[in-house]
C-alpha positions in Angstrom: -0.1 -0.2 -0.2 3.2 2.1 1.0 4.7 1.3 -2.4 1.4 2.5 -4.7 0.5 5.4 -2.5 3.6 6.6 -3.8 3.3 5.9 -7.0 0.2 7.6 -6.9 1.6 10.7 -5.5 4.7 11.1 -8.0 1.9 10.5 -11.0 -0.3 13.6 -9.5 2.8 15.6 -9.2 4.2 14.4 -13.0 0.5 15.5 -14.2 0.6 18.8 -12.7 4.1 19.3 -13.8 3.3 18.1 -17.3 -0.1 20.5 -17.2 1.9 23.5 -16.1 4.4 23.1 -19.1 1.4 22.7 -21.4 -0.5 25.8 -20.0 2.7 27.6 -20.1 3.6 26.7 -23.8 3.3 29.3 -26.5 0.9 28.8 -29.1 -0.1 30.7 -32.3 -2.2 33.5 -31.3 -2.0 37.3 -29.9 -4.4 38.4 -27.2 -6.1 41.9 -28.2 -6.7 44.3 -25.0 -8.4 47.7 -24.6 -4.4 50.1 -25.1 -4.1 53.7 -23.8 -6.3 56.6 -25.3 -4.0 59.7 -25.8 -5.8 63.5 -26.0 -4.9 65.3 -29.4 -5.5 68.5 -27.7 -3.2 67.3 -24.7 0.4 67.2 -24.0 2.5 63.7 -23.2 5.6 63.6 -21.5 5.1 67.6 -21.2 5.1 67.9 -24.8 2.0 68.9 -26.9 0.7 66.3 -29.0 -0.4 68.4 -32.1 2.5 71.0 -32.1 1.7 74.4 -34.1 3.7 77.9 -34.4 3.5 81.0 -36.2 0.0 81.1 -36.4 -2.5 81.9 -33.6 -4.1 79.0 -32.1 -6.8 78.3 -29.2 -7.7 76.2 -26.1 -10.5 73.7 -25.7 -12.2 72.9 -22.6 -12.6 69.3 -23.4 -10.8 66.1 -24.7 -10.1 64.8 -28.3 -8.9 61.2 -27.6 -7.4 58.7 -30.2 -7.7 55.1 -28.7 -5.9 52.1 -29.8 -5.8 48.2 -29.7 -2.6 46.7 -27.0 -1.1 43.7 -29.0 -0.2 40.8 -26.5 2.6 39.1 -29.1 3.8 36.3 -26.9 1.0 34.1 -25.9 0.5 30.9 -23.8 -2.2 29.0 -23.3 -3.1 29.8 -20.0 -3.1 33.7 -21.1 -5.3 32.2 -24.1 -7.8 31.1 -21.7 -7.6 34.1 -19.8 -8.4 35.9 -23.0 -11.1 33.8 -24.2 -13.0 34.2 -20.8 -12.4 38.0 -20.8 -15.2 40.3 -22.2 -12.3 43.0 -22.8 -10.3 41.0 -24.5 -10.2 38.9 -27.8 -7.8 36.1 -28.9 -7.1 36.3 -32.6 -4.7 33.9 -34.6 -1.2 35.3 -34.8 -1.2 35.6 -38.4 -4.1 38.1 -37.9 -1.4 40.6 -36.6 1.9 39.1 -37.9 1.5 37.5 -41.6 3.6 34.7 -42.6 6.7 35.4 -43.4 7.0 39.0 -41.6 9.0 39.3 -38.4 7.6 41.1 -35.7 10.4 44.2 -35.8 8.9 44.4 -40.2 5.3 44.5 -38.6 5.8 47.3 -36.5 8.3 49.0 -39.0 5.2 49.4 -41.3 3.0 50.1 -38.5 5.4 53.1 -37.9 5.2 54.2 -41.7 1.4 54.1 -41.4 0.9 56.1 -38.8 3.4 58.9 -40.0 1.2 58.4 -43.3 -2.1 59.2 -41.4 -0.5 62.4 -40.2 0.0 63.8 -43.2 -3.1 62.8 -44.4 -4.5 64.3 -41.2 -3.0 67.5 -42.5 -4.1 68.1 -45.6 -7.7 66.9 -44.7 -7.8 69.5 -42.1 -6.2 72.2 -43.6 -8.2 71.4 -47.0 -11.4 71.3 -44.8 -10.1 75.3 -43.1 -9.6 76.6 -47.2 -5.9 77.1 -45.6 -3.2 77.0 -48.5 -0.8 74.2 -49.0 3.2 74.5 -50.2 4.8 72.0 -52.4 7.9 71.5 -50.0 11.3 69.4 -50.9 11.3 66.9 -48.0 14.0 64.6 -49.9 16.6 65.1 -52.6 18.2 61.6 -54.2 21.9 62.1 -53.8 24.1 62.0 -57.3 20.4 62.8 -58.1 19.4 65.4 -60.9 18.6 67.9 -58.1 21.6 67.1 -56.0 23.5 70.9 -55.0 20.3 72.6 -56.8 17.5 71.9 -54.2 17.2 71.2 -51.1 14.9 69.6 -48.4 13.0 72.6 -46.9 12.8 74.7 -50.2 9.1 75.6 -51.3 8.8 75.1 -54.3 6.2 77.4 -56.9 6.9 76.9 -60.4 8.1 74.7 -63.2 9.0 76.6 -66.3 7.0 79.5 -65.5 3.9 77.8 -64.7 2.4 77.6 -60.9 2.8 74.1 -58.8 -0.3 73.7 -57.1 0.4 70.4 -56.0 2.5 67.7 -56.2 1.0 65.9 -58.8 1.1 69.9 -60.8 5.2 69.0 -60.5 5.1 65.3 -61.6 2.6 65.6 -64.5 4.8 68.8 -65.5 8.0 66.4 -65.6 6.8 63.2 -66.9 4.8 65.4 -70.0 8.5 65.8 -71.5 11.2 63.3 -72.4 14.2 62.4 -70.0 17.0 64.3 -70.9 14.9 67.9 -70.7 15.6 70.5 -68.4 13.3 72.4 -66.1 13.2 75.8 -64.8 12.2 75.2 -60.9 11.0 78.1 -59.1 11.4 78.0 -55.3 11.5 80.1 -52.0 14.7 79.0 -49.7 14.3 80.4 -46.2 11.8 82.8 -47.4 14.3 84.0 -50.2 13.6 83.3 -53.7 15.6 81.1 -56.1 15.7 79.1 -59.2 17.1 75.7 -60.2 18.0 74.1 -63.9 17.4 70.7 -63.2 17.4 67.9 -66.2 15.5 65.1 -65.7 16.4 61.4 -65.8 14.6 58.1 -66.6 14.0 56.1 -63.5 12.1 53.5 -63.0 10.7 54.1 -66.9 9.7 57.8 -66.2 11.2 60.8 -66.2 12.1 62.2 -62.7 14.1 65.1 -61.3 15.4 63.2 -58.4 13.2 64.8 -55.4 10.6 63.9 -53.0 7.9 66.7 -52.1 5.3 66.9 -49.8 2.4 69.1 -49.4 2.8 71.5 -45.8 1.2 74.2 -44.3 2.3 77.8 -44.4 2.9 77.5 -40.6 4.8 74.8 -38.8 3.0 72.0 -37.7 4.1 68.5 -36.3 2.9 65.6 -34.4 4.8 64.4 -31.4 3.4 60.8 -30.4 5.8 57.8 -29.7 4.7 54.1 -29.4 2.1 53.7 -31.4 1.8 52.6 -34.6 -1.3 52.4 -37.7 -3.5 54.3 -39.6 -6.4 54.7 -37.5 -5.6 57.9 -35.8 -6.2 59.6 -38.3 -9.8 61.2 -37.7 -8.7 62.5 -33.9 -5.6 63.7 -35.4 -7.4 65.6 -38.2 -9.9 67.3 -35.7 -7.4 68.0 -33.5 -5.8 70.1 -35.7 -8.7 71.9 -36.7 -9.6 72.7 -33.1 -6.6 74.2 -32.4 -6.6 76.9 -35.6 -10.4 77.2 -35.3 -11.1 79.9 -32.6 -14.5 77.8 -31.3 -14.4 74.8 -29.1 -15.1 71.7 -30.9 -15.3 69.5 -28.4 -18.3 71.8 -26.2 -15.9 71.0 -22.8 -17.1 67.3 -23.6 -14.6 64.1 -24.2 -14.7 62.6 -27.4 -13.1 59.7 -28.1 -13.0 58.1 -31.3 -10.7 56.2 -34.5 -10.9 55.8 -38.2 -8.2 56.2 -41.3 -8.6 59.5 -43.3 -7.1 60.1 -46.7 -6.5 63.4 -48.1 -9.9 64.0 -49.3 -11.3 63.7 -45.6 -12.8 60.1 -46.2 -12.9 58.3 -42.7 -11.9 54.6 -43.1 -12.9 51.4 -41.0 -10.1 50.0 -38.7 -9.7 47.2 -36.3 -10.0 46.2 -32.8 -13.4 48.2 -32.2 -14.3 46.2 -29.2 -11.1 47.3 -27.3 -11.3 50.3 -28.2 -14.8 50.8 -27.1 -13.7 49.3 -23.6 -10.6 52.1 -23.5 -12.4 54.8 -24.3 -15.1 54.2 -21.6 -12.5 53.8 -19.3 -11.2 56.9 -20.1 -14.2 58.8 -19.3 -16.0 59.6 -23.1 -19.1 60.9 -23.6 -19.2 59.5 -27.3 -17.4 57.9 -29.4 -17.2 58.5 -33.3 -17.1 55.5 -35.5 -16.4 55.2 -39.1 -19.4 54.0 -40.9 -18.0 51.1 -42.1 -17.6 50.1 -38.6 -21.2 50.6 -36.7 -22.4 47.2 -37.2 -19.4 45.4 -35.4 -19.4 48.6 -32.6 -23.5 47.7 -32.1 -22.4 44.6 -31.2 -19.7 45.3 -29.0 -21.5 48.5 -27.5 -20.7 50.2 -24.0 -23.2 51.4 -21.7 -24.0 54.9 -21.6 -21.2 55.4 -24.5 -23.5 57.0 -27.5 -22.0 55.9 -31.1 -21.9 58.2 -33.4 -21.6 57.4 -37.3 -19.3 59.4 -39.7 -17.9 59.2 -43.0 -16.4 62.0 -43.7 -14.1 64.7 -42.0 -16.9 67.0 -42.9 -19.7 64.7 -41.4 -17.6 64.7 -38.2 -17.3 68.4 -37.4 -21.2 68.4 -38.4 -21.8 65.5 -35.6 -19.5 68.0 -33.1 -21.6 70.8 -34.3 -25.0 69.0 -33.4 -23.9 67.8 -29.7 -22.4 71.2 -28.8 -26.0 72.4 -29.9 -27.9 70.1 -28.0 -29.0 68.5 -31.6 -29.3 65.2 -32.3 -26.3 63.5 -34.4 -26.4 60.5 -37.0 -25.8 57.2 -34.7 -25.0 53.9 -36.1 
């Protein structure tokens, strides 16, 4: 009996150890949870999220909070079980977030690039909504390219062969309308001083080019300073934050407005992932309402949080109209 008792005890210990090992072993899933929310009108680590200088700005009594999703990339069976049980988390196949053939670092770098592009589109959409002019600015010069030593980063381009440059496409079309080897006269402003450069195009990737990258920028200093957040889904809230700072009227009406959504240069708001987790994060941050991309409404309704109205927006203009209705006590469109 004594030997049998020892055998049973050892068997139980071995079984327990095996269970612990299985529960702690990594599995091909990730856990999605509510990430931090950030007030685009406020500061992070004593730095304004949206920084504008060279033009008058205004302050607001409320908040415009972008929302994020936290990703737990290394998941054990035990943490996956906890995620499945949780109402606030989701367990999804790892390949949903990290596609096969791409490393975690590569995905994170892509997210950073998407985040940067979303900032640029937010700036363009916001300034176009306000009717403010944009300048075509050189943001890169190819080493040993046609423009090397002639144009510099930061040059504001205003003409090509005497014709006004209204946007980057105007410049590209003018260069590509003539064969490689054509000399162009590029008019620019450098440190507020006018100048011209003679640049001869070269063929690259099957088209005539002059070896520069250009971007549309406002006629004042505008930048967004926010680290450790990736992806394109903050575009809408950045655009609203820029408009709020440039307009004397407080868009928030003193409320905490949370939201999400991509935005393109024309101000169209696009759908995003992680709506359930973003709603939880917004609720925890004390949001009064949540701006939902129109194409995410069905999912948002399935995961609605108590006392958090879901307001449907399809464009930046619609988002501004929604905020105006909130301020005036009206009834904005809901999901």
